[in-house]
Structures are given as C-alpha cells and as structure tokens.
VOPAGU-2260 file (C-alpha; in pm, 1 decimal, decimal comma):
REM VOPAGU-2260
SITE   aa  ch    i         X         Y         Z
SITE  MET   A    0   21299,4    6207,7    4500,3
SITE  HIS   A    1   20991,8    6389,3    4372,3
SITE  HIS   A    2   20887,1    6300,9    4019,4
SITE  ILE   A    3   20633,7    6368,9    3744,1
SITE  ASN   A    4   20562,6    6187,9    3416,8
SITE  LEU   A    5   20512,5    6375,9    3090,5
SITE  ALA   A    6   20380,8    6260,9    2751,7
SITE  ILE   A    7   20503,3    6478,2    2464,7
SITE  GLY   A    8   20433,6    6359,9    2111,9
SITE  PRO   A    9   20541,8    5994,8    2084,4
SITE  ALA   A   10   20782,1    6016,6    2381,7
SITE  ARG   A   11   20726,1    5968,6    2754,0
SITE  PHE   A   12   20950,4    6111,4    3024,3
SITE  ARG   A   13   20986,8    6070,0    3398,7
SITE  VAL   A   14   21148,6    6378,5    3551,1
SITE  ALA   A   15   21274,2    6317,7    3904,5
SITE  SER   A   16   21414,9    6593,2    4123,8
SITE  CYS   A   17   21556,3    6638,0    4472,2
SITE  TRP   A   18   21380,0    6975,8    4476,1
SITE  ARG   A   19   21010,2    7034,6    4428,8
SITE  GLU   A   20   21038,3    7377,9    4262,9
SITE  PRO   A   21   21143,4    7264,2    3910,7
SITE  LEU   A   22   20866,0    7004,3    3904,1
SITE  ASP   A   23   20603,7    7258,9    4011,2
SITE  GLN   A   24   20712,0    7478,6    3720,4
SITE  LEU   A   25   20696,5    7183,5    3480,4
SITE  GLU   A   26   20351,2    7080,6    3604,2
SITE  ASN   A   27   20219,6    7431,9    3551,6
SITE  LEU   A   28   20359,0    7472,0    3200,6
SITE  TYR   A   29   20265,0    7118,0    3088,3
SITE  GLN   A   30   19922,6    7116,2    3255,6
SITE  TYR   A   31   19733,2    7083,8    2924,5
SITE  TYR   A   32   19931,0    6784,2    2799,9
SITE  PRO   A   33   19793,5    6426,6    2819,6
SITE  GLN   A   34   19810,6    6270,3    3163,1
SITE  ILE   A   35   20002,9    5943,0    3198,6
SITE  THR   A   36   19798,2    5691,8    3397,5
SITE  ASP   A   37   20066,7    5422,1    3418,1
SITE  GLU   A   38   20437,1    5422,0    3500,9
SITE  TYR   A   39   20571,2    5330,2    3157,1
SITE  VAL   A   40   20817,2    5587,7    3022,2
SITE  ASP   A   41   21082,9    5596,9    2751,7
SITE  PHE   A   42   21336,0    5801,5    2948,5
SITE  THR   A   43   21414,5    5917,6    3298,9
SITE  VAL   A   44   21569,9    6255,9    3378,0
SITE  ARG   A   45   21722,4    6312,1    3721,5
SITE  LEU   A   46   21789,5    6652,7    3876,9
SITE  GLU   A   47   22010,9    6608,9    4180,1
SITE  PRO   A   48   22309,3    6769,7    4353,5
SITE  GLU   A   49   22654,4    6656,5    4244,0
SITE  LYS   A   50   22757,3    6655,7    4613,0
SITE  PRO   A   51   22511,6    6592,5    4901,3
SITE  TRP   A   52   22569,5    6930,9    5064,7
SITE  ARG   A   53   22488,4    7115,1    4739,8
SITE  ARG   A   54   22125,5    7022,5    4793,4
SITE  TYR   A   55   22112,1    7288,0    5067,4
SITE  LEU   A   56   22430,4    7497,7    5048,1
SITE  ARG   A   57   22427,1    7707,2    4729,6
SITE  PRO   A   58   22200,4    7445,6    4564,7
SITE  SER   A   59   22315,8    7335,1    4221,2
SITE  VAL   A   60   22140,2    7101,5    3979,5
SITE  HIS   A   61   22331,6    6821,9    3809,1
SITE  ILE   A   62   22150,5    6666,4    3510,5
SITE  SER   A   63   22159,6    6287,5    3483,4
SITE  GLY   A   64   21926,7    6006,8    3384,0
SITE  ASP   A   65   21932,0    5723,2    3133,2
SITE  TYR   A   66   22182,8    5929,5    2934,8
SITE  TRP   A   67   22407,5    6197,0    3077,6
SITE  LEU   A   68   22726,0    6389,9    3006,0
SITE  PRO   A   69   22990,2    6343,5    3276,3
SITE  ASP   A   70   23159,9    6676,8    3208,4
SITE  ALA   A   71   22842,0    6889,0    3204,9
SITE  ALA   A   72   22851,1    7177,9    3450,6
SITE  PRO   A   73   22566,7    7194,5    3706,0
SITE  LEU   A   74   22315,8    7479,6    3697,5
SITE  PRO   A   75   22193,9    7690,4    3990,6
SITE  LEU   A   76   21859,9    7585,9    4137,5
SITE  ASP   A   77   21681,7    7892,2    3998,8
SITE  GLN   A   78   21757,7    7743,7    3654,5
SITE  GLY   A   79   21601,4    7408,9    3747,3
SITE  LEU   A   80   21330,4    7435,1    3479,8
SITE  LEU   A   81   21600,2    7486,9    3217,9
SITE  ALA   A   82   21787,2    7186,1    3358,3
SITE  ALA   A   83   21475,8    6968,6    3321,3
SITE  GLU   A   84   21424,4    7080,2    2961,1
SITE  MET   A   85   21792,5    7022,5    2882,2
SITE  GLY   A   86   21767,0    6678,3    3040,5
SITE  MET   A   87   21474,9    6581,2    2816,6
SITE  ASN   A   88   21664,6    6712,1    2512,5
SITE  LEU   A   89   21963,2    6499,5    2609,2
SITE  GLN   A   90   21759,7    6180,1    2642,8
SITE  MET   A   91   21605,4    6229,5    2299,1
SITE  ALA   A   92   21933,2    6325,1    2133,1
SITE  LEU   A   93   22124,7    6024,1    2265,1
SITE  GLY   A   94   21854,9    5759,7    2302,3
SITE  TRP   A   95   21571,4    5801,0    2052,3
SITE  ARG   A   96   21568,1    5552,9    1763,9
SITE  ARG   A   97   21211,5    5543,0    1630,4
SITE  HIS   A   98   21255,7    5846,4    1405,6
SITE  LEU   A   99   21533,9    6035,6    1236,0
SITE  LEU   A  100   21591,0    6337,1    1459,0
SITE  LEU   A  101   21668,9    6671,2    1298,4
SITE  HIS   A  102   21765,4    6966,3    1515,0
SITE  ALA   A  103   21492,8    7180,8    1361,9
SITE  SER   A  104   21171,3    7362,2    1438,3
SITE  SER   A  105   20856,5    7265,0    1253,1
SITE  VAL   A  106   20506,9    7401,4    1193,4
SITE  GLU   A  107   20214,8    7271,2     988,4
SITE  LYS   A  108   19946,9    7413,9     764,5
SITE  ASP   A  109   19690,0    7217,1     560,4
SITE  GLY   A  110   19861,4    6887,5     641,2
SITE  ARG   A  111   20202,9    7002,3     517,8
SITE  ALA   A  112   20502,9    7076,8     735,8
SITE  LEU   A  113   20758,1    7356,7     716,7
SITE  LEU   A  114   21091,6    7271,0     878,5
SITE  MET   A  115   21357,5    7525,8     977,3
SITE  THR   A  116   21711,0    7444,5    1082,9
SITE  GLY   A  117   22030,2    7638,3    1137,9
SITE  LEU   A  118   22295,5    7741,4    1384,2
SITE  SER   A  119   22208,9    7872,8    1730,9
SITE  GLY   A  120   22084,1    8229,8    1694,1
SITE  SER   A  121   21940,7    8177,4    1346,0
SITE  GLY   A  122   21592,2    8239,3    1484,4
SITE  LYS   A  123   21424,3    7906,9    1412,6
SITE  SER   A  124   21256,6    7889,0    1755,6
SITE  THR   A  125   21132,5    8247,2    1736,4
SITE  LEU   A  126   21001,6    8196,0    1383,2
SITE  SER   A  127   20815,0    7880,2    1481,6
SITE  ALA   A  128   20661,0    8068,0    1775,5
SITE  LEU   A  129   20560,0    8359,0    1550,3
SITE  LEU   A  130   20410,4    8126,2    1290,8
SITE  ALA   A  131   20218,9    7942,7    1564,8
SITE  GLU   A  132   20051,3    8273,0    1652,6
SITE  ASN   A  133   19969,3    8339,8    1287,2
SITE  GLY   A  134   19761,2    8046,4    1169,5
SITE  TRP   A  135   20014,7    7761,7    1170,3
SITE  ARG   A  136   20014,3    7457,4    1398,8
SITE  PHE   A  137   20326,4    7439,6    1613,3
SITE  MET   A  138   20494,9    7096,9    1594,2
SITE  GLY   A  139   20823,2    7159,2    1776,7
SITE  ASP   A  140   21120,2    7392,7    1812,7
SITE  GLU   A  141   21394,4    7151,9    1919,8
SITE  PHE   A  142   21356,5    6831,4    1719,9
SITE  ALA   A  143   21170,9    6741,4    1402,5
SITE  LEU   A  144   21091,0    6367,8    1405,0
SITE  LEU   A  145   21105,2    6216,4    1056,0
SITE  ASP   A  146   20947,8    5872,1    1020,1
SITE  PRO   A  147   21187,2    5641,8     827,5
SITE  GLU   A  148   20899,3    5430,7     695,1
SITE  THR   A  149   20644,6    5691,8     587,1
SITE  GLY   A  150   20857,1    6005,2     549,0
SITE  LEU   A  151   20604,4    6198,2     761,1
SITE  VAL   A  152   20696,3    6447,5    1033,7
SITE  HIS   A  153   20576,5    6363,9    1385,0
SITE  SER   A  154   20496,4    6640,7    1629,3
SITE  PHE   A  155   20708,7    6696,1    1940,5
SITE  PRO   A  156   20557,1    7017,0    2083,8
SITE  ARG   A  157   20770,1    7084,2    2389,3
SITE  LEU   A  158   20780,0    7426,0    2551,9
SITE  ILE   A  159   20912,3    7694,7    2317,7
SITE  SER   A  160   21248,3    7826,0    2438,4
SITE  LEU   A  161   21294,8    8198,4    2374,4
SITE  LYS   A  162   21629,3    8369,0    2413,3
SITE  ASN   A  163   21737,9    8727,1    2475,8
SITE  GLU   A  164   21573,3    8981,9    2237,9
SITE  ALA   A  165   21308,3    8731,7    2123,5
SITE  ILE   A  166   21154,1    8733,0    2471,4
SITE  ALA   A  167   21038,4    9094,6    2454,4
SITE  ALA   A  168   20911,0    9047,7    2099,4
SITE  MET   A  169   20690,3    8752,4    2196,7
SITE  HIS   A  170   20557,5    8929,4    2508,0
SITE  LYS   A  171   20383,4    9168,0    2267,9
SITE  ILE   A  172   20171,6    8893,6    2108,7
SITE  VAL   A  173   20147,4    8600,0    2354,6
SITE  PRO   A  174   19927,0    8610,9    2668,1
SITE  GLU   A  175   20125,7    8638,2    2991,0
SITE  GLU   A  176   19973,6    8322,1    3140,3
SITE  ARG   A  177   20155,6    8112,1    2879,4
SITE  PHE   A  178   20500,3    8230,3    2990,9
SITE  GLY   A  179   20723,4    8044,2    3232,0
SITE  PRO   A  180   20966,5    8209,6    3473,5
SITE  PHE   A  181   21226,9    8451,1    3336,6
SITE  ILE   A  182   21567,7    8284,6    3371,8
SITE  LYS   A  183   21866,3    8518,8    3371,2
SITE  ASN   A  184   22233,5    8457,9    3297,5
SITE  THR   A  185   22213,0    8103,4    3167,1
SITE  PRO   A  186   22492,5    7960,3    2948,0
SITE  LYS   A  187   22279,8    8076,2    2649,8
SITE  GLY   A  188   22186,6    8416,9    2791,6
SITE  ASP   A  189   21842,2    8509,1    2922,6
SITE  ILE   A  190   21575,5    8244,3    2856,5
SITE  GLN   A  191   21200,0    8223,6    2897,9
SITE  HIS   A  192   20974,4    7935,0    2797,5
SITE  ILE   A  193   20621,6    7965,8    2663,8
SITE  GLN   A  194   20348,1    7708,1    2628,7
SITE  PRO   A  195   20259,5    7623,5    2268,5
SITE  PRO   A  196   19902,6    7710,1    2167,9
SITE  ARG   A  197   19650,2    7458,9    2303,6
SITE  ASP   A  198   19569,6    7339,1    1952,3
SITE  ALA   A  199   19929,7    7221,0    1909,6
SITE  VAL   A  200   19893,5    7002,7    2219,2
SITE  LYS   A  201   19551,6    6865,1    2124,0
SITE  LYS   A  202   19677,9    6763,9    1778,2
SITE  MET   A  203   20025,1    6643,8    1870,2
SITE  ALA   A  204   19945,5    6291,9    1745,0
SITE  VAL   A  205   19870,1    6431,3    1396,4
SITE  THR   A  206   20153,6    6390,0    1144,8
SITE  ALA   A  207   20231,9    6609,2     844,3
SITE  LYS   A  208   20400,7    6566,4     509,0
SITE  PRO   A  209   20724,5    6767,3     481,2
SITE  ALA   A  210   20670,4    7037,0     217,6
SITE  MET   A  211   20958,3    7282,4     264,0
SITE  LEU   A  212   21288,2    7318,6     449,1
SITE  LEU   A  213   21436,8    7657,5     532,1
SITE  PHE   A  214   21782,7    7751,8     654,5
SITE  PRO   A  215   21701,4    8089,7     815,2
SITE  ARG   A  216   21963,1    8346,8     916,4
SITE  PHE   A  217   21859,7    8642,0    1131,1
SITE  GLY   A  218   22010,6    8990,7    1114,3
SITE  TYR   A  219   22072,9    9027,5     740,2
SITE  GLU   A  220   21898,2    9200,1     453,2
SITE  SER   A  221   21616,5    8996,3     299,6
SITE  ALA   A  222   21743,6    8732,4      59,9
SITE  LEU   A  223   21647,4    8387,5     -66,6
SITE  ARG   A  224   21906,0    8148,4    -207,8
SITE  ASP   A  225   21898,3    7804,7    -363,0
SITE  MET   A  226   22121,1    7532,6    -219,3
SITE  GLY   A  227   22281,3    7228,3    -377,5
SITE  LYS   A  228   22157,5    6886,9    -267,0
SITE  SER   A  229   22504,4    6779,5    -154,0
SITE  GLU   A  230   22531,9    7077,5      79,3
SITE  ILE   A  231   22179,4    7019,8     210,9
SITE  PHE   A  232   22250,5    6652,8     279,4
SITE  ILE   A  233   22574,7    6725,3     466,6
SITE  ARG   A  234   22419,8    7002,5     673,6
SITE  LEU   A  235   22127,4    6778,9     771,5
SITE  THR   A  236   22358,1    6496,2     877,2
SITE  GLN   A  237   22528,6    6752,3    1100,3
SITE  ALA   A  238   22188,1    6864,7    1231,7
SITE  SER   A  239   22083,8    6509,4    1322,1
SITE  THR   A  240   22174,5    6358,3    1656,8
SITE  ASN   A  241   22094,0    5997,6    1560,5
SITE  TYR   A  242   22167,5    5974,1    1186,1
SITE  VAL   A  243   22474,1    5753,8    1242,0
SITE  ALA   A  244   22298,8    5538,4    1503,2
SITE  LEU   A  245   22007,5    5462,2    1267,9
SITE  GLY   A  246   22241,8    5335,6     996,6
SITE  GLU   A  247   22086,6    5247,3     660,9
SITE  PRO   A  248   21727,6    5351,2     753,5
SITE  GLY   A  249   21860,7    5693,7     846,2
SITE  PHE   A  250   22047,7    5724,0     517,1
SITE  ARG   A  251   21743,6    5620,2     311,6
SITE  SER   A  252   21515,5    5853,0     504,9
SITE  LEU   A  253   21743,6    6154,2     468,0
SITE  THR   A  254   21816,2    6084,9     101,2
SITE  LYS   A  255   21443,9    6068,6      21,6
SITE  PHE   A  256   21383,6    6388,7     217,7
SITE  VAL   A  257   21656,1    6581,0      31,0
SITE  ASP   A  258   21535,1    6452,6    -307,3
SITE  GLN   A  259   21171,4    6544,8    -252,8
SITE  VAL   A  260   21151,9    6851,6     -28,3
SITE  PRO   A  261   21212,9    7205,1    -167,0
SITE  VAL   A  262   21484,5    7394,2      22,2
SITE  LYS   A  263   21577,5    7762,0      53,5
SITE  ALA   A  264   21832,5    7958,0     253,0
SITE  MET   A  265   21657,8    8267,0     390,9
SITE  ASP   A  266   21814,9    8583,8     531,8
SITE  TYR   A  267   21584,9    8820,9     716,4
SITE  PRO   A  268   21618,3    9140,2     923,4
SITE  THR   A  269   21294,4    9116,1    1127,8
SITE  GLY   A  270   21033,9    8860,1    1222,2
SITE  GLU   A  271   20769,5    9044,9    1021,3
SITE  ARG   A  272   20981,3    9026,5     707,9
SITE  ALA   A  273   21050,4    8656,9     764,7
SITE  LEU   A  274   20677,3    8583,9     788,2
SITE  ALA   A  275   20619,4    8766,4     460,9
SITE  LEU   A  276   20895,7    8571,1     286,5
SITE  ILE   A  277   20760,8    8241,7     420,3
SITE  ASP   A  278   20409,0    8325,5     299,4
SITE  GLU   A  279   20548,0    8402,2     -48,0
SITE  LEU   A  280   20739,0    8073,7     -63,3
SITE  TRP   A  281   20444,8    7874,6      70,6
SITE  ASP   A  282   20208,3    8018,5    -189,6
SITE  GLN   A  283   20446,8    7905,1    -462,3
SITE  LEU   A  284   20435,7    7539,8    -359,2
SITE  PRO   A  285   20250,8    7310,5    -601,1
C-alpha cells in the first residue's frame, strides 16, 4: 500500500491507501504542515477495498485502521479524500486519551480561545473559517483538545470541511489555491476542504486559554441567550467522544471548564451578523 505520515497538532497519523489519488490530494493540501522524519505515529488509517475486485471494478473505499466501524458503508473512490479525513476523525474520536475531546471548532485571539459547538448544520465550521479570515487564529473545526492538567486548549488545525451553501460563501473570500477538490453527493451533501491559513499551521503548537463557549444556530433571527450550567455540562458530555473513557480526569476537566468559561447560545441569520455578535461578546469579556 502507498502511505504518507502527517503531523497535526499533537497527533501523528499514517494514512495508507491502495490507491495513490487520495494520498496525492492529502499531500497537496497538507504540504505546509511539519514533515515527519521518523516512522513513529499515534494512529494508522487504511483506505482499501472491502472486496479485492472493488479495487478496480467500481472502486470503493473502505475505512479501517487502528479503530474502525464494521458497519460503515464504503465510499466511492472519488470521495477518497473525504474517506481519509473521516478515518483520521475516527482514530481521534475512539483512541485519543491525552486530552478531553470536544466536538467543537476553536479559534484564538490574544492568547484566548473561542470554542463553538452544536449539532451538524449549526455553522461552527463555517464560522471558524470566517473568523480565521478576519484576524483570528484557526485552531480546529472538528475537535477542541482540552488539557486535563492545565485547562488550556491545544490546536488541532486539520483541513476545514465546508458543506453545501458554505462552499460558495467561502469561495468569495479564500484564494482558490487553498481549496481541495469539490466532492459531490457525499452522505453529508456536497463537501469541499480548504487549507487553514498558514499562520494556523505555523503556530499549531501554541495553546490558548478558553475564554468563551458558543452554541451557535444558523438560520434564525439574531438572538443571544444564557444557559444553565447543568444544561451546558450535559450538552458537553454529549459533544465529547472520550469523556467516559477518561473517567475522573475528564469529569474534573469538564467541571472546571463549565465553572470558569462564559457561555452563550447564539442564533444568527448570516455569517456577517454572526461575526458582529461575536465581536460584541468578545469586547465584553473582562
């Protein structure tokens, strides 16, 4: 099998594939990330056909590796880049234990981190991409890594995954050379990945203190709402893929986070309005 090694934040991946095309796409989009000079990795992702003949006849990509889901449906070869990204997500979600993982996007300004979490379609990836083009440092759009010892957020700046209407919006402000291939008719609709700004990659070892958590909701009139700590805690346990596995350190880490970090639920009709609301909230922080 062909393979490449990738270093993203504190994690290292080996992505192996029976086909060269997905790896060529990965190498192009991750070309500005640190190069791994040894063979040590945290996780291996494998892209291979479920049946030998599916390597050539209507090629389909089955995702496996150190962790895999036996009932997951394979993807067509033209969605191989998506399969590789999904495979890395799966390894982190099921195998990472060094940090409390929150399914959230995160950006940083002046050493302080803004986290955003919510259901699929809430716009957290698009908002993190917009903020990254407007003076914030992109830290990640899939997982926020919360250090159980220090309470700091570690950067995990993977490719930014845009879906459906967000793709056209970001084409207006992001240079074309940062876009990956346009992938149609995936299980989540149309998808296109973009490289984070170079600064996000250069500074991906730099941590940030969590300063605000937002629960955004796209497609509604502008509104900000307070939330009770019990609701916040429950929703964050649901947004974490390793909270149970971490046990007591995970509980302590999440409890401290909920006690100390201001939280708002935010409805917004457009990206421009969301940026304005976020600026207002950020200016009010002590």
